Structures are given as C-alpha cells and as structure tokens.
C-alpha positions as CSV (number, residue, x, y, z in Angstrom):
1,M,134.9,128.0,109.9
2,E,134.9,125.1,107.3
3,L,134.8,122.6,110.2
4,Q,131.6,124.2,111.5
5,K,130.0,124.0,108.1
6,L,130.8,120.3,108.0
7,A,129.5,119.7,111.5
8,D,126.2,121.4,110.5
9,L,125.9,119.0,107.6
10,T,126.1,115.8,109.7
11,P,122.7,114.2,110.6
12,N,121.3,114.8,114.0
13,F,121.0,111.4,115.6
14,A,119.6,113.0,118.8
15,T,116.1,113.4,117.2
16,S,114.8,110.0,118.1
17,A,116.3,110.3,121.5
18,L,114.5,113.6,121.9
19,V,111.2,112.1,121.0
20,E,111.8,109.3,123.6
21,Q,112.8,111.9,126.2
22,V,109.6,114.0,125.5
23,S,107.5,110.9,125.9
24,R,109.1,109.9,129.2
25,S,108.9,113.5,130.5
26,L,105.2,113.6,129.7
27,R,104.7,110.3,131.5
28,R,106.6,111.6,134.5
29,R,104.4,114.7,134.6
30,L,101.2,112.6,134.6
31,E,100.0,110.1,137.2
32,P,99.6,106.6,135.8
33,T,96.0,106.6,136.7
34,L,95.5,109.8,134.7
35,V,97.1,108.2,131.7
36,K,94.8,105.2,132.0
37,Q,91.8,107.6,132.3
38,I,92.8,109.4,129.1
39,A,93.1,106.1,127.3
40,A,89.7,104.9,128.6
41,E,88.0,108.2,127.6
42,Y,89.5,107.9,124.1
43,E,88.4,104.3,123.8
44,S,84.9,105.3,124.8
45,G,84.7,107.8,122.0
46,A,86.3,111.1,123.2
47,T,88.1,112.9,120.4
48,T,91.8,113.9,120.6
49,P,90.9,117.6,120.5
50,S,88.5,117.3,123.4
51,L,91.2,115.4,125.4
52,C,93.7,118.1,124.6
53,D,91.3,120.8,125.9
54,T,90.4,118.8,129.0
55,Y,94.0,117.9,130.0
56,G,95.9,120.8,128.5
57,L,98.1,118.6,126.4
58,S,99.2,118.8,122.8
59,K,97.6,116.5,120.2
60,T,101.1,115.0,119.6
61,G,101.4,114.3,123.4
62,I,97.9,112.7,123.6
63,L,98.6,110.5,120.6
64,R,102.0,109.5,122.0
65,L,100.4,108.5,125.3
66,L,97.7,106.5,123.6
67,R,100.2,104.7,121.4
68,D,102.4,103.9,124.4
69,E,99.3,102.5,126.2
70,G,98.6,100.3,123.2
71,V,95.3,102.0,122.3
72,A,94.1,101.4,118.7
73,L,93.9,104.9,117.2
74,R,90.9,105.9,115.1
75,R,91.1,107.3,111.6
76,Q,93.7,104.9,110.5
77,P,94.3,104.4,106.8
78,L,92.0,102.0,105.1
79,T,93.2,98.5,104.6
80,D,93.6,97.1,101.1
81,N,90.5,95.1,101.6
82,Q,88.5,98.2,102.7
83,V,89.8,100.1,99.6
84,E,88.4,97.3,97.4
85,V,85.1,97.4,99.2
86,A,85.0,101.2,98.8
87,R,85.9,100.9,95.1
88,T,83.2,98.3,94.5
89,L,80.5,100.2,96.3
90,Y,81.5,103.5,94.6
91,E,81.5,101.8,91.1
92,H,78.0,100.5,91.9
93,G,76.7,104.1,92.5
94,H,77.1,104.5,96.3
95,P,78.1,108.0,97.4
96,I,81.4,108.5,99.2
97,A,79.7,109.7,102.4
98,A,77.7,106.5,102.7
99,I,80.8,104.4,102.0
100,A,82.7,106.4,104.7
101,T,79.9,105.7,107.2
102,R,79.9,102.0,106.4
103,L,83.6,101.7,106.8
104,D,83.6,103.9,109.9
105,T,86.0,106.5,108.5
106,S,86.0,110.0,107.1
107,Y,84.7,111.1,103.7
108,N,88.1,112.5,102.8
109,N,89.9,109.2,103.8
110,V,87.7,107.3,101.3
111,R,87.9,110.0,98.6
112,Q,91.7,110.1,98.8
113,R,92.1,106.4,98.7
114,L,89.8,106.0,95.7
115,I,91.8,108.7,93.8
116,K,95.0,106.9,94.7
117,V,93.9,103.6,93.3
118,G,92.8,105.3,90.0
119,V,89.0,105.5,90.4
120,Q,87.5,108.3,88.4
121,L,85.2,110.2,90.8
122,R,81.8,111.4,89.8
123,P,81.1,115.1,89.9
124,R,79.7,116.3,93.2
125,G,75.9,116.0,93.2
126,G,76.1,112.8,91.2
127,S,75.4,114.5,87.8
128,Y,77.2,113.6,84.6
129,K,77.6,116.3,81.9
130,D,78.3,113.9,79.1
131,G,75.2,111.7,79.7
132,S,77.3,108.6,80.2
133,H,75.2,107.7,83.2
134,L,72.3,107.1,80.8
135,V,74.0,104.5,78.7
136,G,72.2,101.1,79.1
137,R,69.2,102.6,80.9
138,G,66.9,102.9,78.0
139,E,67.0,106.7,78.1
140,P,68.0,109.0,75.1
C-alpha cells in the first residue's frame, strides 16, 4: 500500500509524450491538403471558433495544427514596445478601445497589460470624480 502511495507521488513524464501523440494522431486523421487549407483559412482571417465548427475539431487541436504549420497566431501578448506605445497613448488621453484597434489586438489585452505595468486606469466613460482632469486647463 505504501509503495502505491509513493508511485502516485512520482511525476508523470508521459504528459509531454501524450501531447505529441495527440498531435500526431490528429495529423494522421487529416489529409495534409486539409491541414494546409485550415492554415490558409486562418491566415486569411477565419477565427479559431469558426474553424472548429467547420472542421469539427477542438480549439486546442486547431491551435496545435496551426503552430505545427508555422502559422503566426493572432492575439499574441503585446511586445514591450507595444506596451510602451499603449502607455504613452493612454497617458495622452486615448481610450483603450482606440489603442487596441491601433495595435490590432483586443481591448482586454491592452487593459490587462496597462494594469500590469502600473498604469492607473481612468474610470469608464472618461470622467474623473476628483476633478484632477481639470488641472492646468484653466477651469475651476
């Protein structure tokens, strides 16, 4: 009984092998031309949920195929340079939605990265309750 408990505590090294096996089995089920077609559709703007619906594959499976094909995935984290651009634009009064559009990413991606680098976000709607936005504008 004690040996079984110890065996249960050992790390499972088969996990990475299982991921490889799933990837290979998915590739075996699909024709190479279909894999290329999925990659081409994604590169031309198809979303992963639409590809999942069309081909009956899981999102994980689609993403794995795309990575294996060397396709650049969308919604990647912002680079440090993009975060600095976002910070500068935000601090100059640009709304997060406009920054996200300019950086070709999601609102939430920009918002989360701004919070992570310590930017204090304005209240939604752009209003300030303490009047600090009026300082230096010649208003009371």
